C-alpha positions as CSV (number, residue, x, y, z in Angstrom):
1,M,15.6,24.3,-30.7
2,P,12.2,24.5,-29.1
3,T,11.6,22.2,-26.2
4,P,8.7,19.7,-26.8
5,A,5.6,20.4,-24.7
6,G,5.6,18.5,-21.4
7,H,9.4,18.4,-21.2
8,V,11.9,20.6,-19.4
9,A,15.2,21.5,-21.0
10,G,18.0,19.6,-19.3
11,A,15.7,17.4,-17.2
12,R,15.4,13.7,-17.4
13,A,12.3,12.5,-19.1
14,L,9.6,11.1,-16.7
15,P,9.1,7.3,-16.9
16,A,6.3,6.1,-19.1
17,V,2.8,5.7,-17.6
18,A,1.3,2.2,-17.4
19,I,-2.4,1.3,-16.7
20,H,-3.5,-1.9,-15.3
21,T,-7.2,-2.7,-15.2
22,A,-9.3,-5.5,-13.7
23,P,-13.0,-6.2,-12.9
24,L,-12.1,-5.5,-9.3
25,V,-9.3,-3.4,-7.6
26,L,-8.7,-3.7,-3.8
27,P,-6.7,-0.5,-2.8
28,L,-6.9,-1.5,0.9
29,C,-6.7,2.1,1.9
30,R,-10.2,2.6,0.7
31,P,-13.2,0.4,-0.4
32,P,-12.9,-2.0,-3.3
33,V,-13.5,-0.5,-6.8
34,E,-15.5,-2.5,-9.4
35,D,-14.2,-2.1,-13.0
36,G,-11.1,-0.5,-11.6
37,A,-7.6,0.6,-12.7
38,V,-4.3,1.3,-11.3
39,V,-2.0,3.9,-12.9
40,V,1.8,3.4,-12.4
41,R,4.6,5.7,-13.3
42,G,8.1,4.2,-12.8
43,N,8.0,2.5,-9.4
44,R,5.1,4.5,-7.9
45,V,1.3,4.4,-8.1
46,L,-0.1,7.6,-9.5
47,R,-3.7,6.7,-9.0
48,A,-6.2,3.9,-8.4
49,G,-9.9,4.2,-9.1
50,P,-12.7,3.6,-11.6
51,R,-11.4,2.4,-15.0
52,G,-13.5,4.9,-17.1
53,E,-12.2,7.9,-15.2
54,I,-8.6,6.7,-15.4
55,E,-8.6,5.8,-19.1
56,S,-10.2,9.2,-19.8
57,A,-7.4,10.9,-17.9
58,F,-4.8,9.0,-19.9
59,P,-6.3,8.6,-23.4
60,G,-2.9,7.8,-25.1
61,V,-2.0,4.9,-22.8
62,A,-3.1,1.4,-23.9
63,P,-4.1,-0.5,-20.6
64,T,-3.1,-3.9,-19.7
65,R,-6.3,-5.8,-18.9
66,W,-6.2,-8.5,-16.2
67,P,-8.8,-11.0,-15.1
68,G,-10.1,-11.2,-11.5
69,M,-8.7,-8.6,-9.1
70,I,-5.7,-6.4,-8.5
71,V,-4.5,-6.4,-4.9
72,P,-1.5,-4.8,-3.1
73,G,1.4,-7.2,-2.9
74,L,1.2,-9.6,0.0
75,V,3.8,-9.4,2.8
76,D,5.4,-12.4,4.5
77,A,6.5,-11.0,7.9
78,H,8.6,-14.0,8.9
79,L,10.6,-16.0,6.4
80,R,13.7,-18.1,7.4
81,L,16.3,-17.7,4.6
82,D,18.5,-20.5,6.0
83,R,15.9,-23.0,5.0
84,A,14.4,-24.1,1.7
85,Y,11.7,-21.6,1.0
86,G,9.0,-21.6,-1.7
87,P,8.6,-19.2,-4.6
88,A,7.0,-16.2,-2.9
89,F,6.4,-14.3,-6.1
90,A,4.0,-17.1,-7.3
91,H,1.9,-16.5,-4.2
92,G,1.5,-12.8,-4.8
93,V,4.1,-11.9,-2.2
94,T,6.2,-8.7,-2.9
95,A,7.9,-8.1,0.4
96,V,9.2,-10.2,3.2
97,A,10.9,-10.0,6.6
98,G,13.7,-12.4,5.7
99,V,15.8,-13.8,8.6
100,A,19.4,-14.6,7.5
101,N,22.0,-16.3,9.7
102,D,24.9,-15.5,7.4
103,L,25.9,-13.0,4.8
104,D,25.7,-15.5,1.9
105,S,22.0,-16.1,2.7
106,A,21.3,-12.3,3.0
107,S,23.1,-11.5,-0.3
108,A,21.6,-14.4,-2.2
109,F,18.1,-13.3,-1.2
110,G,18.9,-9.7,-2.0
111,A,19.5,-10.6,-5.6
112,T,16.0,-12.0,-6.1
113,G,14.4,-8.6,-6.3
114,M,12.0,-9.2,-3.5
115,G,11.2,-6.2,-1.4
116,G,11.0,-5.9,2.3
117,I,13.8,-6.2,4.9
118,T,16.5,-8.8,5.4
119,Y,17.2,-9.3,9.1
120,L,20.8,-10.4,10.1
121,E,20.5,-12.9,12.9
122,T,22.7,-12.8,16.0
123,H,22.9,-15.5,18.7
124,C,25.7,-14.1,20.8
125,P,25.6,-16.3,24.0
126,D,27.0,-13.9,26.6
127,E,28.2,-10.4,27.4
128,G,31.9,-11.3,27.3
129,T,31.6,-12.8,23.7
130,W,29.6,-9.8,22.7
131,E,32.2,-7.4,23.9
132,R,35.1,-9.2,22.4
133,E,33.8,-9.9,19.0
134,G,30.0,-10.1,18.7
135,R,29.2,-6.4,18.4
136,D,32.0,-5.6,15.9
137,R,31.1,-8.7,13.8
138,L,27.4,-7.6,13.6
139,I,28.3,-4.0,12.7
140,T,30.7,-5.1,10.1
141,A,28.1,-7.5,8.6
142,I,25.5,-4.7,8.5
143,R,28.0,-2.5,6.5
144,E,29.4,-5.2,4.2
145,V,26.4,-7.3,3.3
146,D,26.0,-7.4,-0.6
147,H,22.4,-6.4,-0.5
148,P,20.5,-3.6,-2.4
149,G,17.6,-3.5,0.1
150,T,17.0,-2.6,3.7
151,V,18.8,-4.6,6.5
152,G,17.6,-5.1,10.1
153,I,18.6,-7.2,13.2
154,A,17.1,-10.5,14.2
155,A,17.9,-10.3,17.9
156,H,18.4,-13.6,19.8
157,S,20.6,-13.9,22.8
158,P,19.9,-15.3,26.3
159,D,22.0,-12.6,27.8
160,P,20.0,-9.5,28.9
161,V,23.0,-7.1,28.4
162,V,23.5,-8.3,24.9
163,M,19.8,-7.9,24.0
164,E,19.7,-4.4,25.6
165,D,22.7,-3.4,23.5
166,L,21.1,-4.8,20.3
167,A,18.0,-2.7,21.1
168,I,20.3,0.3,21.5
169,L,22.1,-0.5,18.3
170,S,18.9,-0.8,16.3
171,R,17.8,2.7,17.5
172,T,21.2,4.3,17.0
173,F,21.5,3.0,13.4
174,G,17.8,3.3,12.5
175,L,17.5,-0.5,12.0
176,R,14.4,-2.5,12.7
177,L,14.3,-5.4,15.1
178,H,12.7,-8.8,14.5
179,I,12.3,-11.4,17.3
180,E,10.9,-14.8,17.3
181,L,9.0,-15.4,20.5
182,G,9.5,-18.7,22.4
183,R,13.2,-17.9,22.9
184,H,12.4,-15.0,25.2
185,P,9.4,-14.0,27.4
186,L,7.8,-10.8,26.4
187,I,8.4,-9.2,29.8
188,F,12.1,-9.9,29.3
189,L,12.1,-8.2,25.9
190,D,10.3,-5.2,27.4
191,E,12.7,-4.9,30.2
192,V,15.7,-4.7,27.9
193,G,14.0,-2.1,25.7
194,A,13.5,-4.3,22.6
195,L,9.7,-3.8,22.2
196,G,8.3,-0.8,20.4
197,P,7.1,0.4,17.0
198,G,10.6,-0.3,15.6
199,C,10.2,-4.0,16.3
200,H,7.9,-6.8,15.3
201,V,7.7,-10.3,16.8
202,A,6.8,-13.7,15.2
203,I,4.7,-16.2,17.2
204,S,3.7,-19.8,16.7
205,M,1.8,-20.2,20.0
206,P,-1.0,-18.2,21.5
207,L,-0.3,-15.2,23.7
208,D,-2.1,-14.6,27.0
209,E,-4.1,-11.3,27.5
210,A,-1.3,-9.7,29.5
211,D,1.2,-10.2,26.6
212,R,-1.3,-9.1,24.0
213,K,-1.9,-5.9,26.0
214,L,1.8,-5.3,26.4
215,L,2.3,-5.5,22.6
216,R,-0.6,-3.1,22.0
217,V,0.7,-0.6,24.5
218,R,4.3,-0.8,23.0
219,G,3.0,-0.6,19.4
220,T,4.7,-3.8,18.5
221,A,3.2,-5.8,15.6
222,V,2.7,-9.5,15.7
223,A,3.5,-12.0,12.7
224,I,1.3,-15.0,13.1
225,S,2.7,-18.2,11.7
226,S,-0.1,-20.7,12.6
227,P,-3.8,-20.6,13.0
228,F,-3.3,-21.8,16.6
229,A,-1.3,-18.6,17.4
230,A,-4.1,-16.2,16.3
231,E,-6.1,-16.8,19.4
232,G,-7.2,-13.5,20.9
233,L,-5.6,-11.4,18.1
234,L,-8.5,-11.0,15.6
235,G,-10.6,-8.4,17.4
236,G,-9.4,-5.7,15.1
237,D,-7.3,-3.8,17.6
238,E,-4.1,-5.6,17.3
239,A,-1.4,-4.9,14.8
240,I,-1.1,-8.3,13.1
241,A,0.6,-9.8,10.1
242,F,1.3,-13.2,8.6
243,G,4.6,-15.0,8.6
244,T,5.0,-18.4,6.8
245,R,8.6,-19.2,7.9
246,T,9.2,-21.3,4.8
247,G,7.8,-19.2,2.0
248,G,4.3,-20.7,1.8
249,D,1.1,-18.8,0.8
250,P,-0.1,-16.3,3.4
251,L,-3.6,-16.6,1.9
252,T,-3.7,-20.3,2.9
253,L,-3.0,-19.4,6.5
254,A,-5.6,-16.6,6.4
255,R,-8.2,-18.9,4.9
256,A,-7.7,-21.4,7.7
257,L,-8.7,-18.7,10.2
258,L,-11.7,-17.6,8.2
259,R,-13.1,-21.1,8.2
260,E,-13.7,-21.1,12.0
261,A,-15.4,-17.6,11.9
262,P,-19.2,-17.4,12.8
263,L,-21.2,-16.7,9.6
264,A,-22.3,-13.3,11.0
265,R,-18.7,-12.1,11.3
266,R,-17.2,-13.6,8.1
267,E,-17.1,-10.4,6.1
268,E,-15.6,-8.4,8.9
269,L,-13.1,-11.0,9.7
270,A,-12.1,-11.5,6.0
271,R,-11.3,-7.8,5.7
272,I,-9.2,-8.0,8.9
273,L,-7.3,-11.0,7.5
274,V,-6.7,-9.5,4.1
275,E,-5.4,-6.3,5.7
276,A,-3.1,-8.4,7.9
277,A,-1.6,-10.0,4.8
278,T,-1.1,-6.6,3.2
279,T,-1.1,-3.4,5.2
280,G,-0.5,-5.3,8.5
281,G,2.7,-6.8,7.0
282,A,3.8,-3.4,5.8
283,R,3.3,-2.0,9.4
284,A,5.3,-4.9,10.8
285,L,8.2,-3.9,8.6
286,G,7.9,-0.2,9.2
287,M,6.9,0.3,5.5
288,A,3.3,1.4,5.8
289,N,4.1,5.1,5.6
290,G,6.4,7.5,3.8
291,P,7.6,7.6,0.2
292,H,8.4,3.8,0.0
293,R,5.2,2.6,1.6
294,I,3.7,-0.7,0.6
295,G,0.6,-2.7,1.5
296,C,-1.9,-0.3,-0.3
297,L,-2.6,1.1,-3.7
298,D,-2.6,4.8,-3.2
299,Q,-1.1,7.9,-4.8
300,G,2.7,7.8,-4.1
301,S,2.8,4.2,-2.7
302,R,5.3,1.9,-4.3
303,A,3.8,0.0,-7.2
304,D,3.8,-3.5,-5.5
305,F,0.8,-5.5,-6.5
306,S,-0.5,-8.8,-7.5
307,V,-3.3,-10.1,-9.7
308,F,-5.5,-13.0,-8.7
309,A,-7.9,-14.8,-11.0
310,V,-10.8,-14.5,-8.6
311,E,-14.2,-13.1,-9.6
312,A,-16.1,-11.1,-6.9
313,S,-18.1,-8.0,-6.3
314,A,-17.0,-5.2,-4.1
315,R,-19.2,-6.6,-1.3
316,T,-17.7,-10.1,-1.5
317,A,-14.1,-9.0,-2.4
318,Y,-12.3,-10.1,0.9
319,T,-14.1,-13.4,1.4
320,A,-13.6,-14.3,-2.2
321,L,-9.9,-13.5,-2.2
322,L,-9.4,-15.7,1.0
323,G,-11.7,-18.5,-0.2
324,Q,-10.3,-18.8,-3.8
325,G,-7.1,-16.8,-4.0
326,A,-4.6,-19.3,-2.8
327,G,-2.8,-20.8,-5.9
328,R,-4.6,-18.5,-8.3
329,C,-2.0,-15.6,-8.6
330,V,-1.4,-14.8,-12.2
331,A,1.1,-11.9,-12.0
332,T,3.2,-10.2,-9.5
333,F,4.8,-6.7,-9.8
334,V,7.4,-5.1,-7.5
335,G,8.1,-1.4,-7.9
336,G,6.1,-1.5,-11.1
337,R,8.3,-4.2,-12.7
338,P,6.9,-7.7,-13.5
339,R,8.6,-10.3,-11.3
340,W,6.4,-13.3,-12.1
341,R,3.6,-14.1,-14.5
342,L,1.7,-17.3,-15.0
343,T,2.1,-18.5,-18.6
344,E,-1.1,-19.6,-20.4
345,G,-1.9,-23.0,-21.7
346,T,0.1,-26.1,-21.2
347,E,3.3,-24.1,-20.7
348,G,1.5,-22.3,-17.9
349,A,0.6,-25.4,-16.1
350,E,4.2,-26.6,-16.2
351,T,5.2,-23.2,-14.9
352,T,2.7,-23.5,-12.1
353,R,4.1,-26.8,-10.9
354,R,7.7,-25.6,-11.1
355,L,7.0,-22.5,-9.0
356,A,4.5,-23.8,-6.6
């Protein structure tokens, strides 16, 4: 029997192509595209660009037309899973750095379909406890957690030997580290070998210039959890992200920082802040490159994106998203699959209250 054109005998059929269009697309890896579109096949982006070009290239595909703008999924780079957290999908968040202090929290969160990394937290108090049971307990938990996604280590111990061993474990097993500052001085973390591109830190207080320089030199990203903590970090040279701790809206935090900006610098700062909420979060999680990269809409990136009912031109895209985007997400996709969508009309209003 003849093989139909476009198919290979004995090969699995390619996933169907989907096209999503909007008045504005923010790929983040390149300038905004007015009247744009994103082509998705399976869980990957095939292409993002002008709608006319894309629809001509795929004439048999009926596009899904969205209002406002399509944006790479937001990344929450610090979320405590042992506390009540909000509905991240409803804020346009598609990936998180979730910190779990037990296997139940990690497994329950893994079942939500949210992307990112779940960090198993360890508070081993001293070297003796670590040698007797702490190390084996952590290794067992990493192997046994019922979680379909990526697992890392949230390293917290007052003992330098334990912290040094945790840093070695993370490198040995290829696991990322996440550390909440305030528990340890940065110089301590550097001395035990915890800092580096395989780690990101979360802060709620400002850093001095020496600490900021140390993080830059080590290639360690910073997740900002309050406007107060952003002091000195918005020059464009630092690797920054946003972490809400409780599952709030990253755009709300970013908008608070934009309010204080001088008028002459608003457009530049808005771009830096939107990048922090997307590509910056991806860098913090080590997911900005490679076949599973997130935080941008580019060929081969994972199809994580959100739609915001915000009207803007390419010139005002970033300021408009920060100024109006909070609370106006209408749909969220992870790996090309819809995870949340605002229902229209009265039912939609009720859905908004339930998810917000």
